[in-house]
N, C-alpha and C positions, 0 to 999 in steps of 0.2 A: 776271406776266401775258401774258394770250395776244395774238397779233399783233391779231385782232379788235378785241379792247380796246382795246389801242395805239392802233390807229387809230382808234377811237370819240372815243376820250380828245382826243386831241391835237384831232380835227376840231370838238371841242367846244372846243376851248379855242383855238382859232386865232382872232383877229378874220375880220370876213369881207371877203375878197376875197384872202386868203392862200395861196397855195397849199402843199397840200402834197405836197411829192416823195418818193416812198419808196425810199430808196439800198438797192438790191437786188442792188447786185455781191457776187461773190463767197457770193451765198446762193443755193442753190436751186429750182429753179420749182416743187417744194412750197411753197414758203414764199410765195412771188409769187404763188401761186393761193389761199392763204389770204388774202391780204391784199386780190387782189382779191374774192373773194366777199363780201368785208367791206366790197365798194364803193371799192377804193381802183383809182385809173385810172391815176395817172400813175407810174413808177420809174424811178429813174437807176440808171446803167451809167457803166463807167468803162471795160472792156474791148469794142472792136468784134467780133471774135467770140462774146465771150461773148453780148453783145447781141443779136449776129444770132440764135443757136439759139436765145436766150429769145422771142426776136416771132417764130419757127417754130414756136411750141409754144403760144403763150398766144393769146387771142382776140384779133380785131383789130379791137377799140377801145380797146385799151390805148397812153398817150403811151408813148414811149420818150425821152428824155432821155440824152444821152453831155455825163455830168459830170466825166470825167475828161482827163488831157492826151490830145490825139490828133493822132501821126502822119500823115502824110498819104497813108501806102502804107495806110493802114486805113480811109481817106474812105468808096471804093467798097464796102465791107458796109455799110453805115449808108445811106447815101443817096436807097438806093430808098425807104426808110421812114419815116428816123428824126423825129419833134416836132420838137426842137429840139436843136442842138449847143449847149450851153452854154463851153464851153472852146475858144472863138476866141480863140487866144494870139497870134498871126503875121500879118502877109501874104502870109506862103507859103503858110497854113493855109488863109489865104480861095481864093487863087486857086484851089487845092484843089477846096475844098468845091463854090465856082462852079463849076468845070470838068467834076464829077460831077454836081452836081444839072444843068447844061444837058443830060448825057446823058440822066438821068433825066427829063428835060422840067418839071423842080421848081422849085420856089422853096424853100429852107430858112431856114427863123426858125434864126436865133443869137444869142448873146448873148456881147459882148465880156468875156472873164478879163482883171481887171486888179489886176495884184502890190502890193496894200500893205505887206506885211509886211517886214522884214528876212529872211527866213528865202529858203536858196537854195532849199529841198526845193520850196517851192511854185512853179507856172508863173503866166504870165499875162503882158501884154502891161505894159511899163513904162508910167505913166500919160502922161507930157510924150511923149514918143512918140509913142502913139497919137493926143492929142489932137492933135501936128502932120497927122498923117497924115490923120486926120479934119478937120483946115481945110483940106489943099491937095487935096480932093475925092477921097481915096483910093481908099474904098469905090464910086465911079462906074463901077469896074472892073469890078463885077463883082456884076451884075442879078441875078442867081441867087442870091443875100443878101438875105435881111431882118432886120437889125439889128433887136432886140427888147428892148435893154437888156445892164444887166451883170451879171456873178456873180464872185466873189472871196470869199478865206476870211480871215480873221481869225489872228491867232499863237496859236499854239499855246503857250498860258500859260495860268496862275493869276493874273495881273496883269492883274483888270477892267477897269484904266485904260484899259490897251494895247490891250485887245478892243475895248475904246468906241471909243478913237481911229481903230479899224482900220476899224472898221465904218461911224463919223462920216464918212472918207475917200472912203468905197466911196460910201456915200449921196451926198457930193459930186461924188465922178466922173460919176456916173448925172446927179444934176444938169447938170450940165453938160454932156457928153455929146448931153443931150435936147432940147437945146435948137439942136441939126445935124437931128438926126433923125425928130422930132415926136412925134404923139399914139401911132401904134403904139410907141416904146421906151418901156414904162411895164412891164417888168422890173424889179427889183432882188433877184439870188436870194445871199441868205447868210442865214448860221447855222446850225449843224447839232444833233447830240442835246445839247452842250454849253456849245453858245452861242446857239440860237435866241431865249431869252427877249430877249435885250439886242440882236439885230438885228433883232426886232420895233419895239424904243426907237427904232431909225434910219432906218426905213422899211421893211423888206424886206417883198415880193410874195412871196415863196415861199421855203419850208425846206426842208434835204433834211437828212431822218431817216433815219437807217438801223438804228443800235443801238440805240434805245428801242424801234424797231417787232420789226426781226428778231431782234437780240440780239446776240452775238460771232459774227464774220465766219467763214464756215466757206472756209477759204483751201485 
């Protein structure tokens, strides 16, 4: 199926209020333009320099989401224009995002990436450490960050029960954290091409779909 037909199918399938984020990392601008022409506006990238280059060639109304692990020395590349940083995973990164946002005269929306699996290759906050930081008012030191919700990934496995447990945990984390941040803390970004149907059962408000739309990545 074409990029256009996949986007149309997904938009018809997804419940009202669920955002489709097209994960365009490693794919050429031509593929993004095809998705854009099909009505897609939100794109997810994992490398700041690649994101910056694509932003310079795509239309101005694109929403750019940073979904990969973000090194502090790369924040400056995307701070002037990024719509949402979904991979805020440490206090050190929060401090740098806040600093770069201030330099740009912006408040940058972010999601707290939480690590709920046993896979060491996945990044994210340890939830207990994050909750302690939140309870102590740690984010009050970073006025140029607006926390919008939670992002996370389930275990890469064929064990559906394990995937469900991971999504249930992420949903519970988001619900607890929302008591500290209020109505603006409304995003639960979880679910990818292989497991988004399950993520939707646990209240995902944004699914990150790459290979289903664009096919195999072009590294």
